[in-house]
DRENTI-909759 format. One record per residue (C-alpha): x, y, z; chain; residue in three letters. Coordinates in steps of 0.1 Angstrom, whole numbers. Layout:
# residues N
px,py,pz,kette,rest
X,Y,Z,A,ala
...
This chain:
# residues 89
px,py,pz,kette,rest
-151,14,-112,A,met
-177,29,-88,A,asp
-186,62,-101,A,lys
-191,76,-66,A,glu
-159,67,-55,A,leu
-143,87,-84,A,ile
-165,117,-74,A,asp
-150,114,-38,A,lys
-115,112,-50,A,leu
-120,141,-73,A,leu
-139,164,-49,A,ala
-111,189,-47,A,asp
-100,185,-81,A,tyr
-90,221,-96,A,lys
-63,212,-125,A,gly
-39,187,-138,A,ser
-16,195,-110,A,glu
-43,179,-85,A,asp
-41,147,-107,A,leu
-4,142,-118,A,ile
16,167,-94,A,gly
42,158,-69,A,glu
13,153,-45,A,gln
-12,142,-71,A,gly
-41,119,-69,A,leu
-24,95,-91,A,leu
7,92,-70,A,lys
-15,89,-37,A,gln
-37,60,-51,A,val
-8,42,-67,A,thr
9,43,-34,A,lys
-22,31,-15,A,ala
-31,3,-39,A,leu
7,-11,-39,A,ile
9,-9,0,A,glu
-27,-26,2,A,arg
-16,-54,-22,A,ala
17,-60,-6,A,met
-2,-64,30,A,gln
-26,-90,11,A,thr
3,-108,-2,A,glu
19,-112,32,A,leu
-15,-123,45,A,thr
-15,-148,19,A,his
21,-157,26,A,his
19,-161,62,A,leu
-16,-178,63,A,gly
-36,-156,88,A,tyr
-50,-121,90,A,glu
-30,-92,107,A,lys
-37,-93,144,A,his
-54,-128,142,A,his
-48,-151,171,A,ser
-34,-179,147,A,ser
-2,-159,141,A,gly
7,-160,177,A,arg
36,-188,181,A,gly
37,-193,143,A,ser
72,-190,143,A,gly
71,-164,115,A,asn
50,-134,126,A,pro
47,-100,110,A,arg
76,-80,118,A,ser
68,-43,110,A,gly
78,-27,78,A,ser
105,-8,59,A,ser
104,22,37,A,lys
112,18,0,A,lys
115,43,-29,A,thr
93,37,-61,A,leu
103,51,-93,A,gln
74,56,-118,A,asp
62,80,-146,A,glu
47,102,-120,A,phe
80,103,-101,A,gly
94,89,-68,A,glu
69,77,-41,A,ala
81,61,-7,A,val
60,31,3,A,ile
59,10,34,A,glu
68,-26,27,A,val
57,-52,54,A,pro
81,-78,66,A,arg
78,-111,83,A,asp
103,-123,110,A,arg
119,-149,90,A,asn
124,-126,58,A,gly
109,-151,38,A,ser
83,-126,21,A,phe
């Protein structure tokens, strides 16, 4: 892991609450990673990048997202789950 990235993430760190609290860094990073991974999986599933012209007329375009609540050891996190028109993702 890039040490400079870790330094940036911990720039405002003051105590454990900043890391594991309700709005802590671990919760924020987990949410961001899961959402990014799902976007990547949808791109692979559909076979084209978001906003790419090859998606036009494909019959199964991206179709926004829906909110889901995840429960983990850091509490609940609301994530945005991407959708495709056919609902096959």
